[in-house]
C-alpha positions in Angstrom: -0.3 -2.5 3.2 1.5 -4.4 1.0 1.1 -4.1 -3.1 2.9 -7.3 -5.0 3.6 -5.4 -8.4 4.2 -8.5 -11.6 2.3 -11.0 -10.5 1.5 -13.4 -13.0 -2.6 -14.1 -13.8 -3.3 -11.3 -11.5 -5.8 -8.5 -12.2 -4.2 -5.6 -13.9 -5.0 -2.0 -11.8 -8.8 0.0 -12.8 -7.6 3.2 -13.7 -10.5 6.2 -12.7 -9.7 10.2 -13.9 -6.5 9.0 -15.9 -4.8 7.7 -12.0 -4.3 4.2 -11.5 -6.6 3.0 -8.2 -5.3 0.6 -6.2 -8.4 -1.0 -3.4 -7.0 -2.7 -0.5 -9.1 -5.1 0.9 -9.3 -5.7 4.7 -6.2 -8.4 4.6 -3.9 -5.4 3.2 -2.5 -7.2 0.1 -2.9 -5.8 -3.2 -1.6 -8.5 -6.7 -1.2 -7.0 -9.6 -0.1 -7.5 -12.8 0.8 -4.0 -13.4 4.9 -2.3 -13.3 5.0 -0.4 -10.2 6.1 2.7 -11.9 9.5 4.5 -11.7 10.4 7.7 -9.7 8.3 10.0 -7.4 4.2 10.9 -7.9 1.7 12.0 -7.1 -0.3 9.8 -4.9 -2.8 10.6 -2.7 -4.1 8.0 -0.2 -7.9 7.8 0.9 -10.1 5.9 3.2 -13.3 4.6 1.6 -16.3 4.3 3.6 -19.4 1.4 3.0 -21.7 4.0 1.6 -18.1 4.3 -0.9 -17.2 7.9 0.9 -14.0 8.9 0.5 -11.6 10.8 2.9 -8.0 11.8 2.2 -5.5 10.4 4.5 -1.8 12.5 4.5 1.0 10.7 4.0 3.7 11.6 6.3 7.7 10.3 6.5 8.2 10.0 10.1 5.7 11.1 13.2 1.8 10.9 12.9 0.2 13.7 14.4 -3.7 12.0 14.3 -4.9 8.4 14.1 -5.5 9.0 10.2 -2.0 9.0 8.3 0.2 7.2 5.9 3.9 6.4 6.2 6.4 4.2 7.1 6.9 3.2 3.0 9.2 0.1 1.7 9.7 -0.6 -1.8 11.7 -3.6 -3.0 12.9 -4.8 -5.9 14.1 -7.8 -5.4 13.6 -11.2 -5.1 9.6 -9.7 -5.8 8.5 -6.3 -6.7 6.9 -5.2 -3.5 6.1 -1.8 -2.0 5.0 -2.1 2.0 3.1 1.3 4.0 1.5 1.6 7.2 -1.8 3.1 7.6 -2.4 4.4 11.3 -0.9 6.6 14.0 2.2 6.8 15.2 1.1 4.7 18.2 -0.3 2.0 16.1 2.9 1.2 14.0 4.6 0.6 17.4 1.6 -2.2 17.9 2.4 -3.8 14.4 6.0 -4.9 13.7 6.7 -4.7 9.8 6.7 -7.7 8.4 9.6 -9.8 8.0 11.7 -10.7 5.0 10.2 -14.6 5.0 6.4 -13.1 5.4 6.6 -10.8 2.6 8.8 -13.0 -0.2 7.0 -16.2 0.7 6.0 -18.6 -2.1 2.6 -18.0 -0.8 2.7 -14.5 -1.6 
């Protein structure tokens, strides 16, 4: 997943119950005009069903003990403000390598 911050002409993030909501499309890429909040947050991650149901997904720093984990966070501030992370099992993470700098920072992103 990729979240690009401070993108001109991109929409702002909606707020629900006092929290920013980032709805990631199937492409895995979100662009927002919002700034990335500094410091550590109390972020929570959910998988959304087509019926609107939510399943809380565990955030892990290393190995994912299940099929549904959020991990591999990387934060960039230059040349673009960007957060990338992976959603899925440790096995799937090996199948999908992190994007290259060229992929992350090309003009089309």
